[in-house]
A tleap script that builds the chain and sets N, CA, C and O, in Angstrom:
source leaprc.protein.ff14SB
mol = sequence {
  NMET ALA VAL ILE PRO MET TRP LYS CYS ASP
  ARG ASP ASN SER MET PHE GLU ASN LYS LYS
  ASP ALA ASP ALA HIE ASP LYS GLU LEU GLU
  LEU GLY SER ALA PHE SER GLN LEU LEU GLU
  GLN ILE ILE PRO ASP VAL ASP GLU LYS LYS
  SER GLU GLU PHE GLY LEU PHE LEU ALA ARG
  HIE LYS ASN GLN ILE VAL GLN ALA CYS LYS
  GLY LYS PRO ASP ALA LEU GLU ALA LEU LEU
  THR GLU GLN CHIE
}
set mol.1.N position { -12.469 -44.489 -5.832 }
set mol.1.CA position { -11.767 -43.217 -6.083 }
set mol.1.C position { -11.619 -42.603 -4.518 }
set mol.1.O position { -12.385 -42.746 -3.565 }
set mol.2.N position { -10.409 -41.904 -4.611 }
set mol.2.CA position { -9.956 -41.210 -3.258 }
set mol.2.C position { -10.675 -39.664 -3.408 }
set mol.2.O position { -10.974 -39.063 -4.440 }
set mol.3.N position { -10.831 -39.271 -2.036 }
set mol.3.CA position { -11.341 -37.930 -2.026 }
set mol.3.C position { -10.119 -37.236 -1.513 }
set mol.3.O position { -9.329 -37.763 -0.730 }
set mol.4.N position { -10.001 -35.978 -2.012 }
set mol.4.CA position { -8.819 -35.071 -1.569 }
set mol.4.C position { -9.295 -33.859 -1.214 }
set mol.4.O position { -9.861 -33.162 -2.055 }
set mol.5.N position { -9.153 -33.492 -0.080 }
set mol.5.CA position { -9.582 -32.081 0.482 }
set mol.5.C position { -8.745 -30.956 -0.050 }
set mol.5.O position { -7.514 -30.977 -0.034 }
set mol.6.N position { -9.402 -30.070 -0.476 }
set mol.6.CA position { -8.767 -28.867 -0.969 }
set mol.6.C position { -9.127 -27.493 -0.492 }
set mol.6.O position { -10.256 -27.352 -0.021 }
set mol.7.N position { -8.286 -26.415 -0.551 }
set mol.7.CA position { -8.639 -25.163 0.095 }
set mol.7.C position { -8.481 -24.050 -0.973 }
set mol.7.O position { -7.443 -23.761 -1.569 }
set mol.8.N position { -9.493 -23.578 -1.082 }
set mol.8.CA position { -9.486 -22.593 -2.106 }
set mol.8.C position { -9.274 -20.884 -1.575 }
set mol.8.O position { -10.083 -20.403 -0.781 }
set mol.9.N position { -8.317 -20.214 -2.016 }
set mol.9.CA position { -8.310 -18.938 -1.825 }
set mol.9.C position { -9.077 -18.057 -2.700 }
set mol.9.O position { -8.928 -17.983 -3.920 }
set mol.10.N position { -10.013 -17.309 -1.903 }
set mol.10.CA position { -11.006 -16.634 -2.385 }
set mol.10.C position { -10.572 -15.311 -3.364 }
set mol.10.O position { -11.210 -14.772 -4.269 }
set mol.11.N position { -9.338 -15.035 -2.860 }
set mol.11.CA position { -8.801 -13.764 -3.560 }
set mol.11.C position { -8.237 -13.710 -5.049 }
set mol.11.O position { -8.190 -12.723 -5.783 }
set mol.12.N position { -7.820 -15.009 -5.314 }
set mol.12.CA position { -7.370 -15.515 -6.673 }
set mol.12.C position { -7.573 -16.960 -7.103 }
set mol.12.O position { -7.004 -17.572 -8.006 }
set mol.13.N position { -8.485 -17.355 -6.278 }
set mol.13.CA position { -9.000 -18.778 -6.698 }
set mol.13.C position { -7.891 -19.910 -6.777 }
set mol.13.O position { -8.047 -20.967 -7.389 }
set mol.14.N position { -6.794 -19.561 -6.101 }
set mol.14.CA position { -5.573 -20.643 -5.999 }
set mol.14.C position { -6.118 -21.907 -5.005 }
set mol.14.O position { -6.778 -21.663 -3.995 }
set mol.15.N position { -5.820 -23.049 -5.345 }
set mol.15.CA position { -6.121 -24.110 -4.702 }
set mol.15.C position { -5.104 -24.737 -3.946 }
set mol.15.O position { -4.057 -24.911 -4.570 }
set mol.16.N position { -5.125 -25.115 -2.802 }
set mol.16.CA position { -4.011 -25.935 -1.869 }
set mol.16.C position { -4.616 -27.103 -1.309 }
set mol.16.O position { -5.816 -27.233 -1.065 }
set mol.17.N position { -3.756 -27.905 -1.130 }
set mol.17.CA position { -4.050 -29.281 -0.450 }
set mol.17.C position { -3.852 -29.314 1.210 }
set mol.17.O position { -4.056 -30.248 1.985 }
set mol.18.N position { -3.440 -28.123 1.441 }
set mol.18.CA position { -3.649 -28.137 3.106 }
set mol.18.C position { -4.031 -26.651 3.575 }
set mol.18.O position { -3.686 -25.702 2.870 }
set mol.19.N position { -4.677 -26.467 4.655 }
set mol.19.CA position { -4.789 -25.339 5.241 }
set mol.19.C position { -3.938 -24.366 5.698 }
set mol.19.O position { -4.291 -23.194 5.834 }
set mol.20.N position { -2.844 -24.774 5.943 }
set mol.20.CA position { -1.597 -23.861 6.389 }
set mol.20.C position { -1.168 -23.233 5.097 }
set mol.20.O position { -0.998 -22.014 5.092 }
set mol.21.N position { -0.993 -23.858 4.103 }
set mol.21.CA position { -0.549 -23.198 2.651 }
set mol.21.C position { -1.397 -22.325 2.317 }
set mol.21.O position { -1.028 -21.205 1.965 }
set mol.22.N position { -2.493 -22.624 2.359 }
set mol.22.CA position { -3.815 -21.718 1.788 }
set mol.22.C position { -3.809 -20.425 2.735 }
set mol.22.O position { -3.952 -19.338 2.175 }
set mol.23.N position { -3.667 -20.456 4.020 }
set mol.23.CA position { -3.743 -19.372 4.976 }
set mol.23.C position { -2.458 -18.527 4.667 }
set mol.23.O position { -2.531 -17.310 4.492 }
set mol.24.N position { -1.254 -19.236 4.606 }
set mol.24.CA position { 0.029 -18.211 4.176 }
set mol.24.C position { -0.247 -17.536 2.867 }
set mol.24.O position { 0.068 -16.357 2.702 }
set mol.25.N position { -0.803 -18.217 1.969 }
set mol.25.CA position { -1.040 -17.755 0.445 }
set mol.25.C position { -2.068 -16.403 0.683 }
set mol.25.O position { -1.888 -15.332 0.103 }
set mol.26.N position { -3.020 -16.629 1.512 }
set mol.26.CA position { -4.115 -15.671 1.866 }
set mol.26.C position { -3.503 -14.299 2.417 }
set mol.26.O position { -3.828 -13.157 2.093 }
set mol.27.N position { -2.518 -14.718 3.348 }
set mol.27.CA position { -2.049 -13.761 4.118 }
set mol.27.C position { -0.972 -12.936 3.351 }
set mol.27.O position { -0.774 -11.763 3.668 }
set mol.28.N position { -0.293 -13.516 2.376 }
set mol.28.CA position { 0.692 -12.733 1.441 }
set mol.28.C position { -0.035 -11.934 0.434 }
set mol.28.O position { 0.453 -10.889 0.002 }
set mol.29.N position { -1.263 -12.412 0.014 }
set mol.29.CA position { -2.113 -11.505 -0.937 }
set mol.29.C position { -2.603 -10.472 -0.213 }
set mol.29.O position { -2.573 -9.371 -0.763 }
set mol.30.N position { -3.128 -10.562 1.081 }
set mol.30.CA position { -3.567 -9.421 1.794 }
set mol.30.C position { -2.524 -8.379 1.966 }
set mol.30.O position { -2.748 -7.226 1.598 }
set mol.31.N position { -1.185 -8.787 2.607 }
set mol.31.CA position { -0.285 -7.913 2.527 }
set mol.31.C position { 0.156 -7.255 1.510 }
set mol.31.O position { 0.532 -6.089 1.625 }
set mol.32.N position { 0.173 -7.962 0.281 }
set mol.32.CA position { 0.602 -7.255 -0.846 }
set mol.32.C position { -0.559 -6.241 -1.458 }
set mol.32.O position { -0.279 -5.290 -2.188 }
set mol.33.N position { -1.771 -6.554 -1.091 }
set mol.33.CA position { -2.910 -5.623 -1.403 }
set mol.33.C position { -2.728 -4.290 -0.530 }
set mol.33.O position { -2.860 -3.218 -1.121 }
set mol.34.N position { -2.422 -4.292 0.886 }
set mol.34.CA position { -2.027 -3.284 1.687 }
set mol.34.C position { -0.940 -2.484 0.906 }
set mol.34.O position { -1.220 -1.347 0.524 }
set mol.35.N position { 0.214 -2.989 0.666 }
set mol.35.CA position { 1.266 -2.376 0.155 }
set mol.35.C position { 0.909 -1.515 -1.092 }
set mol.35.O position { 1.268 -0.348 -1.251 }
set mol.36.N position { 0.046 -2.353 -2.075 }
set mol.36.CA position { -0.335 -1.573 -3.283 }
set mol.36.C position { -1.264 -0.444 -2.889 }
set mol.36.O position { -1.131 0.630 -3.475 }
set mol.37.N position { -2.165 -0.573 -1.983 }
set mol.37.CA position { -2.980 0.616 -1.623 }
set mol.37.C position { -2.152 1.727 -0.870 }
set mol.37.O position { -2.502 2.905 -0.948 }
set mol.38.N position { -1.152 1.373 -0.209 }
set mol.38.CA position { -0.261 2.370 0.318 }
set mol.38.C position { 0.413 3.149 -0.932 }
set mol.38.O position { 0.521 4.372 -1.007 }
set mol.39.N position { 0.813 2.281 -1.825 }
set mol.39.CA position { 1.602 3.009 -2.906 }
set mol.39.C position { 0.890 3.800 -3.652 }
set mol.39.O position { 1.425 4.807 -4.116 }
set mol.40.N position { -0.559 3.488 -3.941 }
set mol.40.CA position { -1.441 4.278 -4.836 }
set mol.40.C position { -1.921 5.475 -4.151 }
set mol.40.O position { -2.451 6.408 -4.755 }
set mol.41.N position { -1.715 5.444 -2.763 }
set mol.41.CA position { -2.123 6.626 -1.980 }
set mol.41.C position { -1.024 7.643 -1.791 }
set mol.41.O position { -1.259 8.845 -1.662 }
set mol.42.N position { 0.200 7.108 -1.780 }
set mol.42.CA position { 1.236 8.024 -1.790 }
set mol.42.C position { 1.794 8.522 -3.495 }
set mol.42.O position { 2.354 9.589 -3.748 }
set mol.43.N position { 1.550 7.723 -4.232 }
set mol.43.CA position { 1.653 8.056 -5.629 }
set mol.43.C position { 0.213 7.949 -6.324 }
set mol.43.O position { -0.127 6.917 -6.903 }
set mol.44.N position { -0.510 8.938 -6.242 }
set mol.44.CA position { -1.838 8.688 -6.912 }
set mol.44.C position { -1.739 8.075 -8.363 }
set mol.44.O position { -2.360 7.052 -8.650 }
set mol.45.N position { -0.991 8.693 -9.203 }
set mol.45.CA position { -0.971 8.367 -10.538 }
set mol.45.C position { -0.160 7.245 -10.936 }
set mol.45.O position { 0.163 7.135 -12.119 }
set mol.46.N position { 0.214 6.374 -10.050 }
set mol.46.CA position { 0.742 4.996 -10.410 }
set mol.46.C position { -0.152 3.992 -11.032 }
set mol.46.O position { -1.308 3.880 -10.623 }
set mol.47.N position { 0.308 3.249 -11.999 }
set mol.47.CA position { -0.269 2.288 -12.737 }
set mol.47.C position { -0.869 1.215 -11.749 }
set mol.47.O position { -0.106 0.581 -11.019 }
set mol.48.N position { -2.070 1.032 -11.723 }
set mol.48.CA position { -2.685 0.244 -10.956 }
set mol.48.C position { -1.887 -1.261 -10.956 }
set mol.48.O position { -1.430 -1.835 -9.968 }
set mol.49.N position { -1.865 -1.658 -12.172 }
set mol.49.CA position { -1.236 -3.199 -12.265 }
set mol.49.C position { 0.266 -3.135 -11.884 }
set mol.49.O position { 0.817 -4.164 -11.494 }
set mol.50.N position { 0.948 -1.971 -11.978 }
set mol.50.CA position { 2.522 -1.949 -11.538 }
set mol.50.C position { 2.433 -1.887 -9.932 }
set mol.50.O position { 3.325 -2.222 -9.153 }
set mol.51.N position { 1.165 -1.386 -9.612 }
set mol.51.CA position { 1.204 -1.157 -8.033 }
set mol.51.C position { 1.028 -2.537 -7.429 }
set mol.51.O position { 1.699 -2.919 -6.470 }
set mol.52.N position { 0.114 -3.258 -8.020 }
set mol.52.CA position { -0.112 -4.393 -7.608 }
set mol.52.C position { 0.991 -5.662 -7.506 }
set mol.52.O position { 1.124 -6.490 -6.605 }
set mol.53.N position { 1.726 -5.505 -8.758 }
set mol.53.CA position { 3.023 -6.082 -8.714 }
set mol.53.C position { 3.887 -5.688 -7.759 }
set mol.53.O position { 4.508 -6.627 -7.261 }
set mol.54.N position { 4.159 -4.533 -7.299 }
set mol.54.CA position { 5.026 -4.117 -6.459 }
set mol.54.C position { 4.624 -4.739 -5.265 }
set mol.54.O position { 5.433 -5.473 -4.697 }
set mol.55.N position { 3.408 -4.549 -4.754 }
set mol.55.CA position { 2.762 -4.799 -3.503 }
set mol.55.C position { 3.085 -6.305 -3.366 }
set mol.55.O position { 3.491 -6.784 -2.307 }
set mol.56.N position { 2.905 -6.949 -4.372 }
set mol.56.CA position { 3.112 -8.663 -4.196 }
set mol.56.C position { 4.567 -8.964 -3.967 }
set mol.56.O position { 5.017 -9.783 -3.166 }
set mol.57.N position { 5.323 -8.087 -4.885 }
set mol.57.CA position { 6.939 -8.410 -4.708 }
set mol.57.C position { 7.238 -8.150 -3.198 }
set mol.57.O position { 7.838 -9.000 -2.540 }
set mol.58.N position { 6.851 -7.068 -2.693 }
set mol.58.CA position { 7.277 -6.705 -1.352 }
set mol.58.C position { 6.721 -7.802 -0.329 }
set mol.58.O position { 7.410 -8.246 0.589 }
set mol.59.N position { 5.450 -8.179 -0.574 }
set mol.59.CA position { 4.876 -9.339 0.548 }
set mol.59.C position { 5.616 -10.462 0.251 }
set mol.59.O position { 5.934 -11.084 1.265 }
set mol.60.N position { 6.042 -10.989 -0.895 }
set mol.60.CA position { 6.805 -12.098 -1.220 }
set mol.60.C position { 8.239 -12.224 -0.634 }
set mol.60.O position { 8.717 -13.290 -0.247 }
set mol.61.N position { 8.854 -11.063 -0.610 }
set mol.61.CA position { 10.063 -10.887 0.019 }
set mol.61.C position { 9.953 -10.189 1.334 }
set mol.61.O position { 10.866 -9.373 1.452 }
set mol.62.N position { 9.309 -10.220 2.161 }
set mol.62.CA position { 8.985 -9.578 3.466 }
set mol.62.C position { 10.170 -9.602 4.160 }
set mol.62.O position { 10.664 -8.599 4.674 }
set mol.63.N position { 10.716 -10.860 4.203 }
set mol.63.CA position { 11.661 -11.249 5.181 }
set mol.63.C position { 13.322 -10.278 5.001 }
set mol.63.O position { 14.089 -9.849 5.863 }
set mol.64.N position { 13.370 -10.218 3.421 }
set mol.64.CA position { 14.664 -9.473 3.210 }
set mol.64.C position { 14.247 -7.944 3.599 }
set mol.64.O position { 15.025 -7.151 4.129 }
set mol.65.N position { 12.981 -7.677 3.272 }
set mol.65.CA position { 12.637 -6.172 3.509 }
set mol.65.C position { 12.707 -5.708 5.052 }
set mol.65.O position { 13.127 -4.590 5.349 }
set mol.66.N position { 12.256 -6.666 6.040 }
set mol.66.CA position { 12.396 -6.410 7.313 }
set mol.66.C position { 13.787 -6.358 7.865 }
set mol.66.O position { 14.119 -5.629 8.800 }
set mol.67.N position { 14.717 -7.325 7.113 }
set mol.67.CA position { 16.278 -7.383 7.493 }
set mol.67.C position { 16.720 -5.849 7.105 }
set mol.67.O position { 17.291 -5.128 7.924 }
set mol.68.N position { 16.478 -5.529 6.103 }
set mol.68.CA position { 17.067 -4.085 5.440 }
set mol.68.C position { 16.510 -3.215 6.261 }
set mol.68.O position { 17.263 -2.283 6.539 }
set mol.69.N position { 15.204 -3.168 6.874 }
set mol.69.CA position { 14.878 -2.103 7.515 }
set mol.69.C position { 15.416 -2.025 9.140 }
set mol.69.O position { 15.312 -1.028 9.853 }
set mol.70.N position { 15.963 -3.217 9.501 }
set mol.70.CA position { 16.621 -3.322 10.920 }
set mol.70.C position { 17.968 -3.021 10.774 }
set mol.70.O position { 18.745 -3.414 11.644 }
set mol.71.N position { 18.457 -2.271 9.636 }
set mol.71.CA position { 19.924 -1.784 9.305 }
set mol.71.C position { 20.760 -2.831 8.572 }
set mol.71.O position { 21.982 -2.692 8.602 }
set mol.72.N position { 20.194 -3.925 7.877 }
set mol.72.CA position { 21.022 -4.662 6.963 }
set mol.72.C position { 20.534 -4.676 5.697 }
set mol.72.O position { 19.799 -5.561 5.257 }
set mol.73.N position { 21.050 -3.395 4.883 }
set mol.73.CA position { 20.730 -3.053 3.590 }
set mol.73.C position { 21.051 -4.192 2.385 }
set mol.73.O position { 20.430 -4.417 1.346 }
set mol.74.N position { 22.204 -4.790 2.908 }
set mol.74.CA position { 22.583 -5.755 2.055 }
set mol.74.C position { 21.901 -7.031 1.797 }
set mol.74.O position { 22.299 -7.920 1.043 }
set mol.75.N position { 20.711 -7.024 2.582 }
set mol.75.CA position { 19.695 -7.946 2.553 }
set mol.75.C position { 18.957 -7.872 1.303 }
set mol.75.O position { 18.349 -8.819 0.805 }
set mol.76.N position { 19.036 -6.749 0.841 }
set mol.76.CA position { 18.272 -6.535 -0.555 }
set mol.76.C position { 19.099 -6.656 -1.740 }
set mol.76.O position { 18.551 -6.419 -2.817 }
set mol.77.N position { 20.283 -6.974 -1.731 }
set mol.77.CA position { 21.259 -7.138 -2.921 }
set mol.77.C position { 20.764 -8.208 -3.778 }
set mol.77.O position { 20.760 -8.069 -5.001 }
set mol.78.N position { 20.300 -9.384 -3.146 }
set mol.78.CA position { 20.001 -10.650 -3.876 }
set mol.78.C position { 18.669 -10.278 -4.756 }
set mol.78.O position { 18.527 -10.724 -5.894 }
set mol.79.N position { 17.677 -9.399 -4.114 }
set mol.79.CA position { 16.671 -9.054 -4.677 }
set mol.79.C position { 16.974 -8.133 -5.830 }
set mol.79.O position { 16.228 -8.129 -6.809 }
set mol.80.N position { 17.925 -7.432 -5.770 }
set mol.80.CA position { 18.382 -6.342 -6.860 }
set mol.80.C position { 18.967 -7.185 -8.169 }
set mol.80.O position { 18.792 -6.854 -9.341 }
set mol.81.N position { 19.658 -8.280 -7.729 }
set mol.81.CA position { 20.551 -9.032 -8.918 }
set mol.81.C position { 19.210 -10.147 -9.287 }
set mol.81.O position { 19.317 -10.688 -10.388 }
set mol.82.N position { 18.301 -10.424 -8.679 }
set mol.82.CA position { 17.155 -11.519 -9.109 }
set mol.82.C position { 16.266 -10.618 -10.235 }
set mol.82.O position { 15.726 -11.136 -11.212 }
set mol.83.N position { 16.215 -9.160 -9.916 }
set mol.83.CA position { 15.272 -8.577 -10.794 }
set mol.83.C position { 15.854 -8.153 -12.154 }
set mol.83.O position { 15.086 -7.584 -12.930 }
set mol.84.N position { 16.908 -8.332 -12.461 }
set mol.84.CA position { 17.573 -8.028 -13.723 }
set mol.84.C position { 17.911 -9.166 -14.654 }
set mol.84.O position { 18.473 -8.940 -15.726 }
savepdb mol mol.pdb
quit
């Protein structure tokens, strides 16, 4: 029997076959959590589940968000059509 090393993300119990992917996933979840906390601080009555979804969405699409913030709002067009 072969032994396969696995890495587990303690935030959501996801399992990964390599440390690089596990670390990247953990960083994405951490960024998503920070976005969620920011949204909940700015809009106190926001639904917690929706806040988490939005935070993860921003974290997963951070490259497009950064491009838009650098003056290329058309980088968000693909995200808008993707969500409909």
